[in-house]
C-alpha positions as CSV (number, residue, x, y, z in Angstrom):
1,M,-33.7,-28.8,-9.5
2,P,-33.2,-32.4,-10.6
3,S,-34.2,-33.2,-14.2
4,V,-37.4,-35.3,-13.8
5,S,-37.1,-36.8,-17.9
6,R,-36.2,-39.9,-19.3
7,Q,-35.6,-39.1,-22.8
8,T,-35.6,-35.2,-24.8
9,R,-35.7,-34.7,-28.7
10,T,-35.2,-30.9,-30.2
11,A,-36.0,-29.7,-33.5
12,T,-36.0,-26.5,-35.6
13,S,-38.4,-27.4,-38.1
14,G,-40.7,-29.6,-39.5
15,T,-44.1,-31.3,-39.2
16,T,-43.4,-35.1,-36.9
17,L,-40.5,-35.4,-34.3
18,A,-39.5,-38.6,-32.9
19,F,-38.5,-40.0,-29.7
20,N,-34.7,-41.2,-30.3
21,S,-35.5,-44.0,-28.3
22,A,-38.4,-46.6,-27.2
23,V,-40.3,-44.8,-24.6
24,L,-41.4,-46.9,-21.2
25,A,-45.0,-48.2,-21.1
26,G,-47.4,-45.2,-18.8
27,S,-44.8,-42.9,-19.2
28,V,-46.0,-39.4,-19.6
29,L,-44.8,-37.5,-22.1
30,A,-45.0,-33.6,-23.5
31,C,-44.4,-31.2,-26.3
32,C,-44.1,-27.8,-27.2
33,C,-44.1,-25.7,-30.0
34,N,-44.2,-22.8,-32.0
35,G,-44.9,-22.0,-35.4
36,G,-47.4,-19.6,-37.6
37,T,-50.7,-21.3,-36.8
38,D,-52.2,-23.0,-34.4
39,S,-51.4,-27.0,-33.9
40,T,-55.2,-28.8,-35.5
41,G,-54.0,-31.2,-32.9
42,M,-51.5,-33.5,-32.0
43,S,-50.9,-37.5,-32.0
44,D,-48.6,-40.2,-32.6
45,G,-48.6,-43.8,-33.7
46,V,-48.5,-45.6,-31.1
47,N,-50.9,-44.0,-29.1
48,G,-53.4,-42.2,-30.7
49,A,-54.3,-38.4,-29.7
50,W,-52.8,-36.4,-27.4
51,T,-54.5,-33.5,-25.3
52,R,-54.0,-29.6,-25.3
53,I,-53.9,-27.9,-21.7
54,S,-52.6,-24.6,-22.9
55,T,-54.5,-22.7,-25.4
56,P,-52.3,-21.1,-28.0
57,T,-50.9,-18.2,-27.4
58,T,-48.3,-15.6,-30.0
59,G,-45.5,-14.3,-29.0
60,G,-43.8,-10.6,-29.4
61,N,-43.0,-12.6,-32.7
62,S,-46.6,-13.6,-33.9
63,E,-45.4,-17.2,-32.8
64,H,-48.4,-19.6,-31.9
65,T,-46.7,-21.7,-28.9
66,D,-49.0,-24.4,-26.9
67,L,-48.4,-27.3,-24.3
68,W,-49.2,-30.9,-25.4
69,V,-49.0,-33.9,-23.4
70,L,-50.3,-37.9,-24.2
71,E,-50.7,-39.5,-20.2
72,R,-49.7,-43.1,-20.0
73,S,-47.8,-44.1,-23.4
74,L,-48.0,-47.4,-24.5
75,A,-44.4,-49.0,-25.0
76,G,-43.1,-48.3,-27.9
77,T,-40.5,-45.4,-29.9
78,P,-43.5,-43.0,-31.3
79,T,-43.3,-40.4,-34.0
80,V,-45.2,-37.0,-33.1
81,T,-47.6,-35.6,-35.4
82,L,-47.3,-32.3,-34.7
83,G,-50.5,-30.6,-36.0
84,K,-48.5,-27.9,-37.7
85,T,-45.3,-26.6,-39.2
86,A,-43.2,-25.8,-36.5
87,N,-40.2,-23.3,-35.9
88,T,-39.1,-24.8,-32.8
89,V,-40.4,-27.8,-31.1
90,V,-39.2,-29.8,-27.5
91,I,-40.3,-33.0,-27.0
92,A,-39.8,-34.7,-23.7
93,E,-40.7,-38.0,-21.7
94,I,-41.7,-38.4,-18.0
95,P,-41.6,-42.0,-16.9
96,A,-45.0,-42.8,-14.6
97,W,-43.4,-44.2,-12.1
98,L,-42.8,-40.6,-11.0
99,I,-45.8,-39.5,-12.0
100,A,-49.0,-41.4,-11.1
101,S,-51.6,-38.7,-13.0
102,L,-50.9,-35.4,-14.6
103,Q,-54.0,-33.2,-14.8
104,K,-55.2,-30.8,-16.5
105,L,-55.4,-27.1,-14.6
106,T,-58.7,-26.0,-15.4
107,P,-61.0,-25.1,-14.0
108,G,-59.0,-25.9,-10.9
109,P,-56.2,-24.9,-10.0
110,A,-56.1,-22.9,-13.5
111,G,-53.7,-23.1,-15.2
112,N,-52.2,-19.5,-15.6
113,K,-49.4,-17.5,-18.6
114,G,-48.5,-14.1,-19.5
115,S,-47.1,-12.6,-22.4
116,G,-45.2,-9.1,-22.4
117,T,-41.9,-7.7,-23.4
118,G,-38.6,-6.8,-21.3
119,T,-36.5,-8.9,-19.8
120,T,-38.2,-10.2,-17.3
121,A,-41.7,-13.0,-18.2
122,D,-43.7,-14.4,-15.7
123,S,-46.0,-16.7,-16.3
124,G,-48.7,-15.4,-13.1
125,S,-49.4,-17.9,-10.0
126,I,-50.9,-21.1,-9.4
127,T,-52.1,-22.5,-6.4
128,T,-51.4,-26.5,-5.8
129,G,-53.6,-28.3,-3.7
130,Y,-51.1,-31.0,-2.4
131,P,-47.6,-30.9,-1.4
132,D,-44.5,-32.7,-2.8
133,A,-45.6,-32.1,-7.0
134,L,-44.5,-31.9,-10.2
135,L,-44.8,-28.6,-12.5
136,V,-44.5,-28.5,-16.1
137,G,-44.4,-24.8,-18.5
138,Y,-42.7,-23.3,-21.3
139,I,-40.6,-20.3,-21.8
140,S,-40.9,-18.8,-25.2
141,N,-39.0,-15.8,-26.1
142,V,-37.9,-13.5,-29.1
143,G,-35.1,-13.8,-29.9
144,G,-33.0,-17.2,-28.6
145,A,-31.7,-16.5,-25.3
146,V,-31.5,-19.0,-22.7
147,P,-33.7,-17.7,-20.5
148,T,-32.3,-17.6,-16.4
149,L,-35.2,-19.5,-14.5
150,G,-36.5,-18.9,-11.1
151,A,-35.5,-20.3,-8.5
152,G,-36.1,-24.3,-8.2
153,W,-37.2,-24.1,-12.0
154,T,-35.1,-26.8,-14.0
155,S,-35.4,-26.3,-18.2
156,E,-36.1,-29.9,-19.5
157,A,-34.5,-29.2,-23.0
158,G,-34.5,-26.0,-25.1
159,V,-34.2,-25.1,-28.5
160,G,-34.5,-22.5,-30.8
161,N,-32.6,-19.1,-32.7
162,N,-35.4,-17.0,-32.7
163,E,-37.7,-17.9,-31.0
164,R,-37.0,-20.1,-28.7
165,I,-39.2,-22.9,-26.3
166,D,-37.9,-24.1,-23.5
167,L,-39.8,-27.0,-21.4
168,C,-39.9,-26.3,-17.6
169,T,-39.9,-28.7,-14.6
170,Q,-40.2,-27.3,-10.8
171,I,-40.8,-30.0,-8.3
172,V,-42.7,-28.8,-4.9
173,T,-42.5,-29.7,-1.6
174,S,-45.2,-28.0,0.4
175,A,-49.1,-26.9,-1.4
176,S,-48.4,-22.6,-1.8
177,T,-48.5,-21.0,-5.1
178,Y,-46.4,-21.2,-7.1
179,S,-45.3,-19.7,-10.8
180,L,-42.5,-19.1,-13.9
181,T,-40.7,-16.5,-14.4
182,S,-36.7,-16.3,-16.2
183,T,-34.8,-12.7,-17.4
184,D,-32.8,-12.6,-20.2
185,A,-36.8,-12.4,-22.1
186,L,-35.5,-10.2,-25.0
187,T,-37.6,-8.1,-26.9
188,G,-41.2,-10.7,-26.5
189,W,-42.1,-13.9,-24.2
190,I,-45.0,-15.8,-23.2
191,A,-44.5,-17.8,-19.9
192,Y,-46.8,-20.9,-18.6
193,I,-47.6,-22.7,-16.1
194,G,-49.9,-25.5,-16.9
195,A,-50.0,-28.9,-15.7
196,I,-49.3,-30.6,-12.0
197,G,-48.5,-34.2,-10.8
198,A,-48.9,-35.7,-7.3
199,L,-45.6,-37.4,-7.3
200,R,-47.4,-40.3,-5.4
201,G,-47.0,-44.1,-5.5
202,P,-49.6,-47.2,-5.7
203,G,-52.1,-45.6,-3.2
204,K,-49.9,-43.5,-1.6
205,H,-47.9,-40.2,-1.4
206,I,-44.3,-40.7,-2.0
207,G,-42.6,-37.5,-1.5
208,R,-39.4,-36.5,-2.4
209,A,-36.8,-38.6,-1.1
210,A,-38.6,-41.7,-2.2
211,W,-38.6,-40.4,-5.1
212,K,-35.0,-40.0,-5.7
213,R,-34.4,-42.9,-4.3
214,S,-36.6,-44.5,-7.2
215,W,-34.7,-42.1,-9.6
216,I,-30.9,-43.9,-8.3
217,A,-32.7,-47.5,-8.1
218,Q,-33.6,-47.4,-12.4
219,Y,-31.7,-44.8,-13.9
220,G,-28.4,-44.6,-11.7
221,G,-26.4,-41.3,-10.4
222,T,-26.8,-38.7,-7.9
223,R,-29.9,-38.0,-9.1
């Protein structure tokens, strides 16, 4: 599946992380990070406070991992304040024309997560209420292996030598039940599927083909 992000950035330590270039007004910003404590609150100097869309989860390496978003960013180059000292962090910009809204999956359909040990990670499932949607989640694994994601999933970016994080997306084309899975999880893992955005244009359902045409028109290439 194609990447949906306009830009990403990663780091293996720190309390802040800036985007490399200006984000488009209206973009959705996402950040997944882990560290020895929960984040006390995420924000950036352009937009202010972000929203946590997953509850912090402790994995096999006692790392606290969660996922945050900022809906409809203002134009600018945000520096994200993580609210913790992170060991690994991924940030991504998803352009506004792709997602009309990003809905928190609580209480329904609820986001889901799993954690454990072994070579197969599984978030558990969620059921979407409409077709042509964007699923967002993460895989965190102890040992730093690059995950082999389940069918349809794409890693927008991943980072980490000890405990690796991958911010993952999937575009789905039918209202159904989905989960985020991977192999090569080694000795400990967390998997979360926690946000969903309807692929809709102004007042109508744009569909996957129109999404592809929009991408090509704006960014070029053959996506």
